C-alpha positions in Angstrom: -84.4 31.3 -213.9 -80.6 31.6 -214.4 -79.0 34.9 -215.2 -75.8 35.2 -217.3 -73.2 37.1 -215.3 -70.1 38.3 -217.1 -66.9 38.1 -214.9 -64.9 41.3 -214.3 -61.8 39.7 -215.8 -63.4 38.8 -219.1 -65.2 42.0 -219.6 -62.2 44.1 -220.9 -61.2 41.4 -223.4 -64.7 41.0 -224.8 -65.0 44.8 -225.1 -61.7 45.1 -226.8 -62.5 42.3 -229.2 -65.9 43.9 -230.1 -64.1 47.2 -230.6 -61.4 45.8 -232.8 -64.0 43.8 -234.8 -66.2 46.8 -235.4 -63.3 49.1 -236.0 -61.9 46.8 -238.7 -65.3 46.8 -240.5 -65.5 50.6 -240.3 -62.0 50.9 -241.8 -62.6 48.3 -244.5 -66.2 49.5 -245.3 -65.3 51.9 -248.1 -63.1 49.1 -249.7 -65.9 46.6 -249.5 -68.4 49.1 -250.8 -66.1 49.9 -253.7 -66.0 46.1 -254.6 -69.8 45.9 -254.4 -70.2 48.9 -256.7 -67.4 48.2 -259.2 -66.9 44.4 -259.3 -70.4 43.2 -258.5 -72.0 46.2 -260.2 -74.7 46.5 -257.5 -76.4 49.9 -257.8 -79.5 51.3 -256.2 -80.2 54.5 -258.2 -82.3 57.4 -256.9 -82.6 60.1 -259.6 -79.5 58.7 -261.4 -77.4 58.7 -258.2 -76.1 55.5 -256.7 -77.3 55.2 -253.1 -74.0 53.5 -252.2 -72.1 56.8 -252.9 -74.4 58.9 -250.7 -73.2 57.4 -247.4 -69.9 55.4 -247.3 -70.6 53.2 -244.2 -73.7 51.2 -245.1 -72.2 47.8 -244.4 -70.7 48.5 -241.0 -73.8 50.4 -240.0 -75.9 47.4 -241.0 -73.6 45.0 -239.1 -73.6 47.1 -236.0 -77.4 47.2 -236.1 -77.6 43.4 -236.5 -75.3 43.0 -233.4 -77.4 45.3 -231.3 -80.7 43.6 -232.4 -79.3 40.1 -231.8 -78.6 40.9 -228.2 -82.3 41.4 -227.6 -83.7 38.9 -230.1 -84.3 36.2 -227.5 -86.1 38.6 -225.1 -88.0 39.9 -228.0 -89.2 36.5 -229.1 -90.3 35.6 -225.5 -92.2 38.9 -225.2 -93.9 38.4 -228.6 -95.1 34.9 -227.6 -96.3 36.0 -224.1 -97.9 39.3 -225.4 -98.7 38.2 -229.0 -101.8 40.5 -229.2 -99.9 43.7 -228.4 -96.9 42.6 -230.3 -99.0 42.2 -233.5 -100.6 45.6 -233.1 -97.2 47.4 -232.8 -95.4 45.4 -235.4 -98.2 45.6 -238.0 -98.4 49.4 -237.5 -94.7 49.7 -238.0 -94.8 47.3 -241.0 -97.7 49.1 -242.8 -95.9 52.5 -242.4 -92.6 51.2 -243.8 -93.9 49.6 -246.9 -91.5 51.5 -249.2 -88.5 50.2 -247.3 -89.6 46.5 -247.1 -91.4 45.8 -250.3 -90.1 42.8 -252.4 -92.3 42.4 -255.5 -95.9 42.2 -254.2 -94.9 41.3 -250.7 -94.0 43.7 -247.9 -93.2 43.4 -244.2 -96.8 44.1 -243.1 -98.0 41.1 -245.0 -95.3 38.9 -243.6 -96.3 40.0 -240.1 -99.9 39.1 -240.8 -98.9 35.6 -242.0 -96.6 34.9 -239.1 -99.0 36.0 -236.4 -101.9 34.2 -238.1 -99.9 31.0 -237.7 -98.8 32.0 -234.2 -102.4 32.6 -233.1 -103.6 29.3 -234.7 -101.0 27.4 -232.6 -101.7 29.4 -229.5 -105.4 29.0 -229.7 -105.1 25.2 -230.2 -102.8 24.9 -227.2 -104.9 26.9 -224.8 -108.2 25.9 -226.4 -109.2 29.6 -226.7 -112.3 30.2 -228.8 -112.4 32.5 -231.7 -114.6 35.6 -232.1 -116.9 35.5 -235.1 -118.8 38.6 -236.0 -121.1 39.8 -238.8 -118.1 41.8 -240.0 -116.2 38.5 -240.7 -119.2 37.0 -242.5 -119.5 40.1 -244.7 -115.8 39.9 -245.4 -116.2 36.3 -246.6 -119.0 37.4 -249.0 -116.8 40.2 -250.2 -113.9 37.9 -250.8 -116.1 35.6 -253.0 -117.5 38.6 -254.9 -113.9 39.8 -255.6 -112.7 36.4 -256.8 -115.6 35.8 -259.2 -114.7 38.3 -262.0 -111.0 37.3 -261.9 -111.9 33.6 -262.1 -114.2 34.3 -265.0 -111.4 36.1 -266.9 -109.5 32.7 -267.0 -106.1 34.1 -266.1 -104.5 32.0 -263.5 -101.8 34.5 -262.4 -104.3 37.3 -262.0 -106.6 35.0 -260.0 -103.8 33.9 -257.6 -102.7 37.6 -257.2 -106.3 38.6 -256.4 -106.5 35.7 -253.9 -103.4 37.0 -252.1 -104.7 40.6 -252.1 -108.2 39.9 -250.7 -106.9 37.2 -248.3 -104.6 39.6 -246.5 -107.5 42.1 -246.1 -109.6 39.4 -244.6 -106.9 38.4 -242.2 -106.1 42.0 -241.2 -109.7 42.6 -240.0 -109.8 39.2 -238.3 -106.5 39.6 -236.4 -107.4 43.1 -235.2 -110.7 41.9 -233.8 -108.8 39.0 -232.2 -106.0 41.2 -230.7 -108.1 44.1 -229.4 -110.0 42.0 -226.9 -110.4 44.6 -224.1 -110.3 48.3 -223.6 -106.7 48.3 -222.5 -105.6 46.8 -225.8 -107.8 49.4 -227.7 -106.1 52.3 -225.9 -102.7 50.5 -226.5 -103.5 50.3 -230.2 -104.5 54.0 -230.5 -101.5 55.1 -228.5 -99.0 53.3 -230.7 -101.0 54.4 -233.8 -100.4 58.0 -232.8 -96.7 57.3 -231.8 -95.8 55.5 -235.0 -97.7 58.0 -237.2 -95.9 60.8 -235.3 -92.5 59.3 -236.1 -93.6 59.0 -239.8 -94.6 62.7 -239.7 -91.1 63.6 -238.5 -89.6 61.4 -241.2 -91.9 63.2 -243.7 -90.7 66.6 -242.6 -87.0 65.5 -242.9 -87.8 64.1 -246.4 -89.0 67.6 -247.4 -85.8 69.2 -245.9 -83.6 66.7 -247.7 -85.4 67.3 -251.0 -85.0 71.1 -250.7 -81.4 71.0 -249.6 -80.1 68.0 -251.7 -82.7 67.7 -254.4 -83.1 64.0 -253.7 -86.4 62.4 -252.8 -85.5 59.9 -250.1 -88.8 58.0 -250.1 -87.8 54.4 -250.2 -88.3 52.1 -253.1 -91.1 53.4 -255.3 -91.7 53.1 -259.0 -90.9 56.0 -261.4 -94.6 56.9 -262.0 -95.4 57.2 -258.3 -92.2 59.3 -257.8 -93.2 61.6 -260.6 -96.6 62.3 -258.9 -94.8 63.2 -255.6 -93.2 66.3 -257.1 -95.4 69.4 -256.6 -94.4 72.5 -258.7 -95.2 75.8 -256.9 -94.3 79.4 -257.4 -91.5 78.9 -254.9 -90.0 76.0 -256.8 -90.6 72.2 -256.7 -91.6 70.6 -253.4 -91.9 66.9 -252.4 -95.4 65.6 -251.5 -94.1 63.8 -248.5 -95.1 60.1 -248.2 -92.9 59.1 -245.3 -92.1 55.5 -246.0 -95.7 54.4 -247.0 -95.0 54.5 -250.7 -97.7 57.1 -251.4 -98.5 60.5 -249.9 -102.2 59.7 -250.0 -101.8 56.6 -247.8 -99.8 58.8 -245.5 -102.6 61.3 -245.2 -105.0 58.6 -244.1 -102.8 57.8 -241.1 -101.9 61.4 -240.4 -105.5 62.7 -240.5 -106.7 59.9 -238.2 -103.9 60.4 -235.7 -104.5 64.2 -235.6 -108.2 63.6 -234.9 -107.4 61.1 -232.1 -105.1 63.7 -230.4 -107.6 66.5 -230.9 -110.5 64.5 -229.3 -108.2 63.4 -226.5 -107.6 67.1 -225.7 -111.3 67.9 -225.8 -112.4 65.1 -223.4 -109.4 64.7 -221.1 -109.2 67.8 -218.9 -106.7 66.8 -216.2 -103.5 66.5 -218.2 -100.0 67.0 -216.8 -97.9 69.8 -218.4 -95.5 67.2 -219.7 -98.2 65.1 -221.4 -100.0 68.2 -222.7 -96.7 69.5 -224.2 -95.9 66.2 -225.9 -99.4 66.0 -227.4 -99.3 69.6 -228.7 -95.9 69.1 -230.3 -97.1 65.8 -231.8 -100.3 67.4 -233.2 -98.3 70.3 -234.7 -95.8 67.9 -236.3 -98.6 65.9 -237.8 -100.3 69.0 -239.1 -97.1 70.2 -240.7 -96.6 66.8 -242.4 -100.2 66.9 -243.7 -99.6 70.4 -245.1 -96.4 69.1 -246.9 -98.4 66.5 -248.8 -100.0 69.4 -250.8 -103.2 67.3 -250.9 -106.3 69.5 -251.1 -108.7 66.7 -250.3 -106.6 65.8 -247.2 -107.0 69.4 -246.0 -110.8 69.3 -246.7 -111.2 65.9 -245.0 -109.2 67.0 -241.9 -111.2 70.3 -241.7 -114.5 68.3 -241.8 -113.2 66.0 -239.1 -112.1 68.8 -236.8 -115.4 70.7 -237.2 -117.5 67.5 -236.5 -115.3 66.8 -233.4 -116.1 70.2 -232.0 -119.8 69.9 -232.8 -120.1 66.5 -231.1 -118.2 67.9 -228.1 -120.4 71.0 -227.8 -123.5 70.6 -230.0 -124.7 74.2 -229.4 -121.7 75.4 -231.5 -123.8 74.4 -234.6 -125.6 77.8 -234.1 -122.3 79.6 -234.2 -121.4 77.7 -237.4 -124.7 78.5 -238.9 -124.3 82.2 -238.0 -120.8 82.4 -239.5 -122.0 80.7 -242.6 -124.8 83.3 -243.1 -122.3 86.1 -242.3 -119.8 84.7 -244.9 -122.5 84.6 -247.5 -123.6 88.2 -246.8 -120.0 89.4 -247.1 -119.4 87.5 -250.3 -122.6 89.0 -251.7 -122.0 92.6 -250.5 -118.4 92.8 -251.7 -119.3 91.1 -255.0 -117.0 88.1 -254.7 -119.6 85.8 -256.3 -118.2 86.3 -259.8 -114.6 85.6 -258.7 -115.7 82.4 -257.0 -117.7 81.3 -260.1 -114.7 82.1 -262.3 -112.4 79.9 -260.1 -114.8 77.0 -260.1 -115.4 77.3 -263.8 -111.6 77.3 -264.6 -111.0 74.3 -262.3 -113.8 72.2 -263.8 -113.1 73.0 -267.4 -109.4 73.6 -267.6 -107.9 72.4 -264.3 -107.2 69.1 -262.5 -110.9 68.3 -261.8 -111.7 68.4 -265.6 -109.6 65.2 -265.8 -111.2 63.7 -262.6 -114.7 64.3 -264.0 -113.8 62.7 -267.3 -112.4 59.7 -265.5 -115.5 59.5 -263.3 -117.8 59.7 -266.3 -115.9 57.0 -268.2 -115.7 54.8 -265.1 -119.5 54.9 -264.5 -120.5 54.3 -268.2 -117.8 51.6 -268.5 -119.2 49.3 -265.8 -122.9 50.1 -266.7 -122.5 49.0 -270.3 -119.9 46.3 -270.1 -119.7 44.2 -267.0 -122.3 45.6 -264.6 -122.8 42.6 -262.2 -119.3 41.2 -261.5 -116.9 43.8 -263.0 -113.6 43.2 -264.8 -111.4 42.2 -261.9 -109.2 43.9 -259.3 -106.7 46.3 -261.0 -108.4 46.2 -264.4 -110.5 49.4 -264.1 -108.1 51.5 -266.2 -109.4 49.7 -269.3 -112.6 51.7 -269.0 -110.9 55.1 -268.7 -108.5 54.8 -271.6 -106.1 57.2 -269.9 -102.6 57.5 -271.3 -101.0 56.7 -267.9 -103.6 54.0 -267.2 -105.3 56.0 -264.4 -108.5 54.5 -263.0 -111.4 56.5 -261.9 -110.5 58.7 -259.0 -113.3 57.6 -256.7 -113.0 54.4 -254.6 -116.7 53.5 -254.8 -116.9 53.9 -258.6 -113.6 52.0 -258.9 -115.1 49.2 -256.8 -118.1 49.1 -259.2 -115.7 48.9 -262.2 -113.6 46.1 -260.7 -116.1 43.9 -258.8 -119.4 45.0 -260.3 -122.7 45.8 -258.6 -122.5 42.6 -256.5 -119.0 43.2 -255.0 -119.4 47.0 -254.7 -122.7 46.6 -252.9 -121.1 44.3 -250.3 -118.2 46.8 -250.0 -120.7 49.6 -249.5 -122.5 47.6 -246.9 -119.2 47.0 -245.0 -118.5 50.8 -245.0 -122.1 51.5 -243.9 -121.9 48.8 -241.2 -118.7 50.4 -239.8 -120.2 53.9 -239.9 -123.3 52.6 -238.1 -121.1 51.0 -235.4 -119.1 54.2 -234.9 -122.3 56.1 -234.4 -123.7 53.5 -232.1 -120.6 53.4 -229.9 -120.4 57.2 -229.8 -124.0 57.9 -228.8 -125.3 54.7 -227.2 -122.4 53.5 -225.0 -122.9 54.3 -221.3 -119.2 54.7 -220.4 -118.3 58.3 -220.9 -114.7 58.1 -219.7 -113.4 57.1 -223.1 -115.7 59.3 -225.2 -112.5 60.5 -227.0 -112.1 57.0 -228.5 -115.5 56.7 -230.0 -115.7 60.3 -231.3 -112.1 60.0 -232.6 -113.1 56.8 -234.5 -116.3 58.4 -235.8 -114.7 61.6 -237.1 -111.7 59.7 -238.4 -113.9 57.4 -240.4 -115.9 60.3 -241.9 -112.5 61.9 -242.8 -111.4 58.7 -244.5 -114.6 58.3 -246.4 -114.3 61.9 -247.6 -110.7 61.4 -248.8 -111.4 58.2 -250.8 -114.0 60.1 -252.9 -111.1 61.8 -254.7 -108.6 58.9 -255.2 -108.5 55.3 -256.5 -107.9 53.3 -253.3 -109.7 50.1 -253.8 -108.9 47.8 -252.1 -106.9 49.6 -249.5 -105.2 48.1 -246.4 -106.1 51.2 -244.3 -109.8 50.5 -245.0 -109.7 47.1 -243.4 -107.4 48.3 -240.7 -109.9 50.9 -239.7 -113.0 48.7 -240.0 -111.3 45.9 -238.0 -110.4 48.4 -235.2 -114.0 49.8 -235.1 -115.5 46.3 -235.0 -113.1 45.3 -232.2 -114.1 48.4 -230.2 -117.8 47.6 -230.7 -117.3 44.1 -229.2 -115.3 45.6 -226.3 -117.9 48.3 -225.6 -121.2 46.8 -226.4 -120.4 43.1 -225.9 -122.0 42.1 -229.2 -121.1 39.2 -231.4 -122.3 36.3 -233.5 -121.4 32.8 -232.5 -118.9 32.1 -229.7 -117.6 35.4 -228.5 -116.2 35.2 -225.0 -113.9 32.6 -223.5 -110.7 33.0 -221.5 -110.2 29.3 -221.0 
């Protein structure tokens, strides 16, 4: 292996050349930017403000970043090929949490990463003759894919059919690649570690977004459409706040990652006793930052889901705490009854159901259920077509993922989708309570409570199909194979 050594005589000249080159670009950057804005008329507006006028050195910064990256690109390519499994896990997590920065039409960086690594694994597996893991999860995914394509095919619209093929294919590949990459316990821990790290970075970004919105009045959330941006503004008695989405394009998608990361950290604390002060401090700070970012989403269902996950984590850790929970529940009921708070609670619930946000949600739910029962009960109306049942002015679908699945893919497709969710839930319980290895109990309990949290959250929002669902199901299936050594077909081979 040859190493490139830079002579001492050439080093000052190269340094001087790079300095002059970068300095020239920094000096000319405002002039070039002015040409782009005035001559070419390139504008990227955010709330009627051109982004090119917010920061005057975009081009030189971008060039400097390219130079820095190009130095390491060869090493990065070699590392990716030699460690393709871990590279995919990290790059996909980064891609899926930067969708708002990298989306071009219907394609974003996470989908490009899936395609590239799918081809890379195909070549690699053919070269080393490594056999592929096939599980019941993959077979159910194939059935689900067929059930999703049927209603769109029956509609006879070619563009919608091709769009649905792309949507459902990437979900199928996400689950398959996760099962392929998480082939041992070390990779599972590696995946969870980077899941928490990247989500923690997104949480810091979310907090900075809130600060920027309060100070500047500009929602720096990436490239999102006007309707999504409108829903991110939360009016309060203290003024308007931003429901922070980081760069995921939606504050709800961000809460899925943030809640799961918070539960992973929380369970790690419960089951790992011998932690250094440095690691304990880092985890506490990360946990608090994630909690702050979740609070800044102003999502009540996210709060509820996280609370359920934390309570379940404590009950699994110490089951006898259920008696404390029961006692506090009885005590709360007695206090409410004695101090006559029942009428106040009933009044709040009545106003919310009849005049508040949940009046709209219940109406959407009712129209969604009656729509698929009396129109297309078996195969649905196709992915993305459920708003035709609700008749909402903004074309909102039913705010429940299971009912939305019934609307779009009918009883057949939604049944398979429900079976996939139940199969994943069964696997999390099995790994949590049946696996003999207790050293990594934090993983199994974290996955179980995180999945319950996610299932709770999707009861209040239209997220079908959602990438995070298949990301989570793929990770659970991979951990099941690692822990219980189960599979269908050819499972193990290192040749």
